[in-house]
N, C-alpha and C positions, 0 to 999 in steps of 0.2 A: 136585597136591593138590586143585586145583579149589575153593579156598576163596573164600567171598564174605562180605562184611559183610551180615548179614541181621537182620531183626527181625520184628514180628508182624503178623498181620492182625487189627486190632481192630474190623473191621466197615467196611462201605462208608460213606463220608461223604455229606453232603447237598449236594455241589457242584452247580453249575448245569450246563446243557447244554454239550455239547462246544464249546470255543471256536472261533470263526470264524478261519480261516487267511487272512491277507492275503498279497499277493504280495511284499511287501518291496521290495528293490531290483530294478527291472526288468532290470538287467544282472547279476543274481545268478549269479556263477560261470560266466558264459558263455565265459570264456577258460580255457585250460589253466593250472593253477596254476603259479606261478613257484617257482624254487628260492631258497635263501637269497641275500640281497643282498650277495654278496662277489665280488671280482675272481677268486678261485680257489676251488675246492672247499674247505670247511672241513676242517681236519685235527685229529685227536684229540691232545690234549696233556695234561700234568699240571702242576699248580702247582709251582714250584721249592721244594725243601726249605728254602730260606732263609726262606720265609714261615711255617714251622711255629712255632706258639706254643701250648704245652700249655695246656689249660683243665680246670676242674673244674666241678661243678654250681654252685658259688658264683659262677662267672662268667656263668652263663646269665641272660638277662633275667628279672626277677621277673614272674611271671604264672601262667597256667594253660594246660596242654595238655589238650585234650579228646580222648578216645580212644573207639573203638568196638570191640566184640568182633568178632573175625575168625574166622568159624565156617562150617561147612558149611551149604548151603541146607537150610532146614527147621528148623534149630536156633534156639533163642531168642537174641536179641541184646541187648546192653547198651550204654549210653553212660556213660563215666566222666569225671571231671575230676581232674587231677593237678596239685598245686602244684609249681612248679619250685624253690621255696625249701625245702620240707619233704619232697618226694617222696611225700606222702600221696595215696593213691588213693581217691576217693569215687565210689560208684555213684550216678548221677543218675536213670537210668530203666532199667527192665527191660522189654524188648519181646519178646513171643511171636513165633513163626515167621511167615514169609512176606514181610516187608519186606526189600528189598535196596537196595544202593547208598545207604546212609544218609549224609546230609551235614548239617552244621549251618549255620545262618544266620550272617552275620558277627558278630552280637552273641551268638551261642550260645543264643538264646532259642527258636528254631524248628528243627524237623527236616524235611528233605525226604527222600523215599524213593520207590522204585518197588514196586508191589504187584500181585499177580494179583487182579483183582476177580472175585468169584464171583457168577454169576447164579443166585440161589436159586430163581427161577421156572422155570429151565431147567437142571437139573443137568448135562445132556449137552452144553450149549453150550461152545464153545471159550473158554478163558480168555485174556485179554490183560493185559499189564502196563500199569498207569497210574501217573502221577506224583501223589503226594499230599504234603500238608504238615500239620503240627500243632505245637502248642507242646511244649516239653520236658516239661511235666507231662501230656502226652497229651490235652490239651483242644483244641478247635477243629479237629478232624480234618475235612479236606475234600480232594477230589481236583481237581487242576487240569486233567486230561485224561480224556476218556471215549471216545476213538476206538476203532474196531475195528482195533487195531494194538498192537504192543509199544512202550512208551514208558518209557525207563529212563535211568539215569545222570544224575540231576538235579544241577545245580550252581547255587548262589546267586550272584546278581550282587552286587557290592561294596556297593551301597546297600540290599540286601535286598528290593528291590521286584520283582524278576523271577527266574525260574528257567530256565536253559537245560537242555535234555535231548536225548536221541537217540531217534529214532522211525523206524519203517518204514511210516508211514501212507501214503506215496506209492509209491515204488519204492526198494528197498534201504534203507539207513540214512542219515538226515540229521539235522542239528542244528536245533532250533527254540528259540525263546524265548517264554515265556508271562508276561504281566503278572499278578501275583498279585491285584491289586485288581480288574482289569477282565476278566481271562480272555482278553484279546486275544493272539492267537498269530501269530508271524511266523517264517517259515522263514529259516534262515541259509545252508544248503547244499543247495538243490534243484538238483542237478547230475546230468544224465542222460548227458552225453557223457564226463565225467571222474569217474565214480563212484568213491567211496572206501569201503572197508570199514573201519568204525571198530573199533579194537582196545581191549580192556580197559575200555571204557565209562567213560572218565575225561575230564572237561572241566574247564578252569580259566579263569576270567575274569582279564583284566588288572586291576590295581588301579584304573585309571581307568574301567573298565567299557566300554571301546571295542573290545576284542578278546577272542577266545577261543582258547585253546590246546587242541589235541586230538591224539590218536594215531590214525593211520589207515594203511591199506595201499592202494597203487595196484593194483587188481585186474587191470590189463592185464598185469602181470608174472607170471612163473611163480614160485611160492613166494617172494613178496617179503617183505623185512623191513618192519615198520611204521616210520613216521617221525613226527616231531613237526612239526605244522603250527600256524600261527597264521592267523586270519582276522578281518577286521572284522565287527562284529555285523550290518552291513547286507549281508554276503555278499561284499564286495569284497576284493581284495588277499589272496588265499590264498597263503601262502608256506610251502614246505617248508624247515624249518630244518636238517634233518639228512639231506641227500640221499645222503651217502656213509658214513653209519654203518650198517654191515651187521649190525644186531641188531634184534630186535623191541623196540620202545620203548613205554613205557606211563606213564600217570599223571603228566602234566606238572603242575608247580606253579610259579606265577609268584612272583617275589620281591617284597617289599613296595614296592620302588622302581620296579617294572615293567620293569627292564632285563635281567633274567636269568630263565631257566626251568630248574628242576631236573626230572629225570625218571628213571624206573627203566629199566634195560635188562632187559627180561623174558627169562628163561632164561639170561642170562649173569651174573646176580648182581652187577650193578654199578649205580652211580648216576652220572649225568652232569649237567653244567650247560652251557647254551649261551646266548649273548646273544640278545635278542629279535629281532635281525636275522640270526641264523645264524652269527655269528662267534664265535671263542674257545670251541670245543667242548672240554670238559675232563672227564676221568674222575676221580671222587672215591673210587674203591674201592681202598684200600690195606691193609685189614685182613683180607682173605680171608674176608669175611662170607659166610654161606650165601646170603643174599639181602638186598636193600636196596629195600624196597617203600614205596610211598605217601609220598613226601617231602612235608614241610610246613615252610615257612620260619618262623623266629622273627620276632617283630614288628620287630626291628631289622635283619633281613636278614643277621646274622652267623653264624647256625647253621641247621642243617636237621635236623629229627627225622624218623625213618623206622621202619619195622618190619622186623625180621630174625629168622629162626629159627636164628640162630647157636648158641643154647643148647638147641635142641630145640623151643622154643615161639616163636611170633611175639611178641617183646617189643619195647619201645620203646627206641631208641638215638638219640643225637644226635651230629652231626659239625659241625666248623666249616666255613666256606665254602671252605676250601682242601682239606678232605677227609683230612688226615693224622692228625687226632685223633678218637677215637671214645669215647663214654661211654654205658654202659648205664644207662637210667633206671628200667626196671621189671624185676622178676625173678619174673614171674608163671608159674603153671602152666597158664594159659589164654592164648589168642591174642588180640592186640589190634593195631589200627592207629591212627596219629594222624589226627585229623579237623581240628583247628583249634588254633592257638597264639595266645592273646590276652595282652596286657600286663596287669599288675596295675592294678586300678582305684584 
């Protein structure tokens, strides 16, 4: 289907010159990435049925789930807020076409996005994607990157002070982190000998801000599956958490306590959870859903919301952490994905 969360080009911001790249860790990824820290290869399991406890919307943590429209490239995008108590859906901002990979800051006050910047002085010039930010009311638009490269998939740090993103500014695709206040840019995965091809353009910070989870493919293999990796933000200790799960994996999401990571099995319509050290790999897909995309944890870590086209449109569902119970939260005739789940203030 090739769907992307997109929004608009509201004009180029007045950002400063392209941030200077520092070398970061001098030992950045110099060694071959390790596999999960287990005595044996992790095996796929399911939670026992004895753990099943039915739930309803009344059991969900009180708060707000923020949603983004899930549309084809070039279509307008929107951001919504839904109350878990009433189910009421409120449109927060309407964004014209061109923005992609929209994400919300941890306090839901800012938007990060990637956008093709147009050089109006040279219409024939090649366009490159840059990472920008702005307030939810569309004010304060500025671009954090201005390199002659594609820079996409922004992800906010837990403290809201930095944004991680993927860029091909050197060779291939790598992860970078930019400080929002200073523009200081640091590479996380400048890795020439063990190059990874990033999949699905999804990054997720650990709640303590010390690690990033991502999906990537080892390009030295022939037709390889993508795996879920974690890496320290200084580029050290890159670990493959799912070395033996033979499906394409995407969109990791860290649990609030930092101990588990949920992710989608792209093309196999499943969702999985794995511990942050690669142990206890579990499948949560028991309802034969058509797809289970973009998992987002509840603030208490007991539920996971996701997008599925089970009813013909990408609507929002929620499952418990064991994966046996599923609840449809939206019944829209348009497509949405979850962006953020915040507790009630």
